[in-house]
C-alpha positions in Angstrom: 0.3 0.3 -0.2 1.7 3.2 -1.0 2.4 5.4 1.7 0.7 8.4 0.7 -3.1 6.5 0.3 -2.7 4.6 3.6 -4.3 7.1 6.2 -7.4 7.5 3.4 -7.6 3.8 2.7 -7.5 2.4 6.3 -10.1 5.8 7.2 -12.0 4.0 4.9 -11.7 0.5 6.2 -12.3 1.9 10.0 -15.5 3.7 9.2 -16.6 0.6 7.2 -17.1 2.4 3.8 -15.1 -0.2 2.3 -13.5 -3.4 3.4 -9.9 -4.8 2.5 -9.9 -7.7 0.0 -8.2 -10.5 1.5 -5.0 -9.7 0.0 -4.9 -6.3 1.5 -6.1 -7.8 4.8 -3.0 -10.3 4.4 -0.6 -7.7 4.5 -2.1 -5.5 7.1 -2.0 -8.3 9.4 2.0 -8.7 8.5 2.5 -5.2 8.6 0.6 -5.7 12.3 2.4 -9.0 13.2 -0.9 -10.5 13.6 -1.9 -14.2 12.1 -4.6 -13.0 9.2 -7.3 -14.8 11.6 -7.3 -11.8 14.2 -9.6 -9.9 12.3 -12.7 -12.6 12.2 -12.5 -12.4 16.0 -15.2 -11.7 17.5 -14.0 -10.5 20.9 -10.8 -9.3 22.4 -10.1 -12.3 24.4 -10.8 -14.6 21.0 -7.8 -12.7 19.5 -5.5 -12.6 22.5 -5.5 -16.3 22.0 -4.9 -16.4 18.8 -2.2 -13.8 18.7 -0.4 -16.1 21.2 -1.0 -19.3 19.3 0.5 -18.2 16.1 3.9 -17.4 18.6 4.0 -21.2 19.3 5.0 -24.5 17.8 2.7 -26.6 15.3 3.8 -29.1 18.2 2.9 -27.1 21.2 -0.4 -26.2 18.9 -1.5 -29.4 19.1 -1.0 -29.3 23.2 -3.3 -26.6 22.8 -5.9 -28.2 20.7 -5.7 -31.2 23.2 -6.1 -29.3 26.2 -9.1 -27.6 25.3 -10.6 -30.5 23.4 -10.7 -32.3 26.5 -12.7 -28.5 28.2 -15.0 -29.2 25.7 -16.0 -32.5 26.4 -15.9 -31.7 29.9 -18.4 -28.9 29.9 -20.5 -30.8 27.7 -20.2 -33.3 30.3 -21.5 -31.1 33.0 -23.8 -30.1 31.2 -25.8 -32.9 30.2 
């Protein structure tokens, strides 16, 4: 994104007048050092989790997934 037009374009995105295409959104994510999925989080806590998860190894991501699966199963068991 050309620096001379970046401010105006970002203003349009922030005000909801325009939506960046996926390529532009990826470039913004790279500049902000966040994963692309960050922009699709519905709350701040999920966004923080996504950013933290993006920084860990695949092996540790698998461990986190296993822990989350256990938590979901426990929560479902408690509901029944």
